[in-house]
SEGU-631013 format. One line per 10 residues: number of its first residue (from 1); their letters; for each residue x, y, z of C-alpha. Coordinates in nm, 4 decimals. Layout:
# SEGU-631013
NUM	A	X Y Z; ...
END
This chain:
# SEGU-631013
1	MAAINSNLIE	-3.2655 -7.5224 6.5806; -3.3766 -7.3735 6.2726; -3.3096 -7.0113 6.2468; -3.5624 -6.7310 6.3632; -3.7705 -6.5626 6.0850; -3.9806 -6.2855 6.0906; -4.3066 -6.4672 6.0607; -4.2202 -6.6500 6.3111; -4.1943 -6.3185 6.5577; -4.4755 -6.1921 6.4172
11	YMHRYLEKYT	-4.6670 -6.5064 6.5242; -4.5442 -6.5690 6.8846; -4.5635 -6.2000 6.9555; -4.7797 -6.1829 7.2384; -4.8504 -6.4548 7.2182; -5.0022 -6.5716 7.5501; -5.2618 -6.2832 7.5712; -5.4854 -6.6366 7.4409; -5.4679 -6.7526 7.8016; -5.6368 -6.4365 7.9409
21	GKYRVLADYD	-5.9439 -6.5283 8.1211; -5.8465 -6.9111 8.1551; -5.4769 -6.8388 8.3544; -5.3276 -6.5525 8.5124; -5.1459 -6.3477 8.2287; -4.8944 -6.1132 8.3433; -4.5693 -5.8841 8.1821; -4.2535 -5.8266 8.3156; -4.2352 -5.4231 8.3984; -3.9395 -5.2278 8.4362
31	VDINDFPRNA	-3.8108 -5.2200 8.8318; -3.6644 -4.8463 8.7743; -3.9841 -4.7079 8.7099; -4.2466 -4.9315 8.8021; -4.3855 -4.9759 8.4758; -4.4100 -5.1227 8.1165; -4.2352 -4.9728 7.8184; -4.4290 -4.6804 7.6978; -4.4836 -4.4580 7.3736; -4.4860 -4.1240 7.4240
41	DGSIEESFDD	-4.9030 -4.1146 7.4307; -4.8960 -4.3081 7.6857; -4.9577 -4.6708 7.4998; -4.7527 -5.0131 7.5499; -4.4127 -5.0061 7.2987; -4.5555 -5.2282 7.0552; -4.2673 -5.4571 7.0480; -4.2918 -5.5443 7.4232; -4.4084 -5.8798 7.4901; -4.2754 -6.0263 7.8339
51	LYIPCRKGVI	-4.5821 -6.1832 7.9228; -4.5444 -6.5146 8.1659; -4.8035 -6.7473 8.3738; -4.7321 -6.8029 8.7170; -4.7728 -7.1216 8.8237; -4.6595 -7.3451 9.1114; -4.3953 -7.5211 8.9721; -4.2298 -7.2244 8.7374; -4.3353 -6.9777 8.4955; -4.4892 -7.0363 8.1380
61	KHTYDDYDKL	-4.3315 -6.8119 7.8787; -4.3324 -6.7991 7.5203; -4.0439 -6.9000 7.3189; -3.9067 -6.7509 6.9497; -3.7169 -7.0790 6.8929; -3.8431 -7.2364 6.5553; -3.9787 -7.5314 6.7089; -4.2969 -7.5400 6.4780; -4.5621 -7.5586 6.7160; -4.3599 -7.6340 7.0115
71	ALCLYDKRPS	-4.4362 -7.2649 7.1490; -4.4557 -7.2893 7.4973; -4.1444 -7.3355 7.7800; -4.1273 -7.3772 8.1239; -3.9007 -7.1778 8.3145; -3.7538 -7.2405 8.6842; -3.3809 -7.1376 8.7380; -3.3032 -7.4163 8.9576; -3.1498 -7.7246 8.7183; -3.2426 -7.9536 8.9748
81	VAKSIYNEIH	-3.5973 -7.8221 9.0178; -3.6545 -7.8339 8.6297; -3.5547 -8.1856 8.5777; -3.7608 -8.2948 8.8832; -4.0554 -8.1356 8.6718; -3.9676 -8.2661 8.3260; -3.9837 -8.6242 8.5074; -4.2979 -8.5773 8.6511; -4.4056 -8.5098 8.3637; -4.2931 -8.8206 8.1215
91	KKYPSIDITL	-4.3827 -9.0006 8.4096; -4.7518 -8.8917 8.4178; -4.7917 -8.8067 8.0104; -4.4776 -9.0360 7.8139; -4.6469 -8.9752 7.5062; -4.6477 -8.5733 7.5353; -4.3118 -8.4373 7.3106; -4.1534 -8.2135 7.5540; -3.7610 -8.1318 7.5865; -3.5263 -7.9704 7.8688
101	ISEGNDSYIY	-3.2634 -7.7741 7.7968; -3.0215 -7.6078 8.0460; -2.8001 -7.3124 7.9834; -2.5784 -7.2163 8.2963; -2.8246 -7.2169 8.5604; -3.1429 -7.1343 8.3752; -3.3376 -7.4771 8.2543; -3.5936 -7.4446 8.0045; -3.8741 -7.7157 7.9407; -4.0060 -7.6780 7.5644
111	FYDTDINKIA	-4.3473 -7.8173 7.4891; -4.6761 -7.7844 7.2518; -4.9351 -7.5358 7.3812; -5.1598 -7.8135 7.2508; -5.0678 -8.0185 7.5665; -5.0746 -7.7291 7.8218; -5.3903 -7.9113 7.9400; -5.2214 -8.1844 8.0508; -4.8930 -7.9699 8.1662; -5.1168 -7.7741 8.3803
121	TIIKPKTSGA	-5.2165 -8.0329 8.6293; -4.8628 -8.0668 8.6995; -4.7203 -7.7205 8.7261; -5.0357 -7.5948 8.7541; -5.1335 -7.2061 8.6422; -5.2071 -6.9496 8.8177; -5.5867 -6.8973 8.7695; -5.7166 -6.6310 9.0650; -5.7418 -6.2866 8.8177; -5.7458 -6.4662 8.5324
131	KIKWHDNRNL	-5.9357 -6.2106 8.3939; -5.7319 -5.9344 8.4743; -5.5893 -5.8276 8.1606; -5.1774 -5.8342 8.1531; -5.1678 -5.4603 8.1001; -5.3973 -5.3582 8.3534; -5.2352 -5.1356 8.6381; -5.3517 -5.3600 8.8981; -5.0822 -5.5828 8.7798; -4.8367 -5.2817 8.8446
141	PKIEYVIPEE	-4.6590 -5.1811 9.2232; -4.8833 -4.9542 9.3835; -4.7450 -4.5857 9.4101; -4.7788 -4.4419 9.7430; -4.8559 -4.0910 9.7460; -5.0283 -3.9253 10.0990; -5.2297 -3.6291 10.0726; -5.2214 -3.4282 10.4186; -5.4904 -3.4651 10.6777; -5.5341 -3.0960 10.6628
151	DLNKYTKALN	-5.5744 -3.0652 10.2696; -5.8220 -3.3716 10.2772; -6.0325 -3.1812 10.5436; -6.0896 -2.8724 10.3352; -6.1811 -3.0990 10.0175; -6.4496 -3.2396 10.2480; -6.5437 -2.9358 10.4229; -6.5880 -2.8039 10.0276; -6.7951 -3.0701 9.9456; -7.0419 -3.0734 10.2382
161	KVPKNKKMIF	-7.3266 -2.8475 10.0216; -7.3559 -3.1074 9.7782; -7.5885 -3.3671 9.8554; -7.4542 -3.7666 9.8815; -7.7045 -3.8819 9.6249; -7.5660 -3.6397 9.3923; -7.1730 -3.6254 9.5126; -7.0017 -3.8595 9.3010; -7.1880 -3.7610 8.9569; -7.0548 -3.4251 9.0392
171	MKTCNSEFLE	-6.7110 -3.4464 9.1357; -6.6974 -3.7153 8.8124; -6.7642 -3.4028 8.6076; -6.5953 -3.1595 8.8328; -6.2580 -3.3705 8.7673; -6.2773 -3.4142 8.4226; -6.3192 -3.0041 8.3802; -6.0337 -2.8894 8.6051; -5.8156 -3.1675 8.4535; -5.8688 -2.9775 8.0855
181	SISKKGFDAK	-5.8474 -2.6532 8.2336; -5.5626 -2.7522 8.3137; -5.4178 -2.9490 8.0139; -5.2201 -2.7112 7.7057; -5.1215 -2.7374 7.3988; -4.8814 -2.9683 7.4460; -4.9705 -3.0997 7.7362; -5.2815 -3.3447 7.8045; -5.3749 -3.3456 8.1971; -5.5501 -3.6502 8.2062
191	LDMKLSRLST	-5.2934 -3.8900 8.0382; -5.0298 -3.7404 8.2361; -5.2234 -3.8492 8.5462; -5.3065 -4.1711 8.3751; -4.9294 -4.2672 8.3708; -4.8486 -4.1201 8.7107; -5.0855 -4.3983 8.8478; -5.2298 -4.1791 9.1594; -5.5776 -4.1131 9.1851; -5.7596 -3.7560 9.0950
201	KEYIHSKDLW	-5.7033 -3.6010 9.3887; -5.3928 -3.7053 9.4709; -5.2475 -3.6102 9.0856; -5.3957 -3.2799 9.1488; -5.2172 -3.2323 9.4590; -4.8676 -3.3782 9.3739; -4.8981 -3.0765 9.0841; -4.9173 -2.8443 9.3895; -5.2790 -2.7277 9.2039; -5.4543 -2.8170 9.5592
211	DRYLRFIKKK	-5.5778 -2.5197 9.6252; -5.6739 -2.4005 9.2900; -5.8667 -2.7323 9.2717; -6.0923 -2.6070 9.5816; -6.1703 -2.2912 9.4549; -6.2809 -2.4884 9.1333; -6.4481 -2.7155 9.3183; -6.6649 -2.4144 9.5620; -6.6949 -2.2209 9.1815; -6.9076 -2.5523 9.0115
221	IKEA	-7.1096 -2.6091 9.3380; -7.2401 -2.2125 9.3440; -7.3229 -2.2914 8.9468; -7.4865 -2.5800 8.9893
END
């Protein structure tokens, strides 16, 4: 196997993004924080590229192994299953160039990305949600936060004077202004809320700012 070179690493970085829209592309995340590794500004770390395509049989990953254009691999930790898939591909498409490698309890089937359409007929890549980008928060575990009913009732009561047809726009503006009001030098509330993956109401309540938030809403209603 040839040594890995920097050009190959750059070329293969987040390679599977090219299949977004055709197959469901997902990414591994840090299970300790239920999030992708991020920079201080909330953006995903540039080096992160643990993308994969879930399939009915195994998962597709990219590889940094220098196999020329042998860019992808099918992974299944069960050697017997991987061997079965390998044999099935060979039987249906005998001319396809594939390589089966077992490392301990893990097995990998390397193949050319130009053959993915043929191999897909066997391994069945997931297509549901194909248009969802891998870094979308919908691909991360939901954060459970429950606002007490008593506090929600106060919120509903505070908005009773806002016409239903204007409530959505009013609250969008109100929420944006409130988050700006609690931001300060070195602290961006909007960014902090985005990283928390909570809704605006949940985030504000989690910061013990609920009463202040309700007063802000009432003030904006009087000014409207």
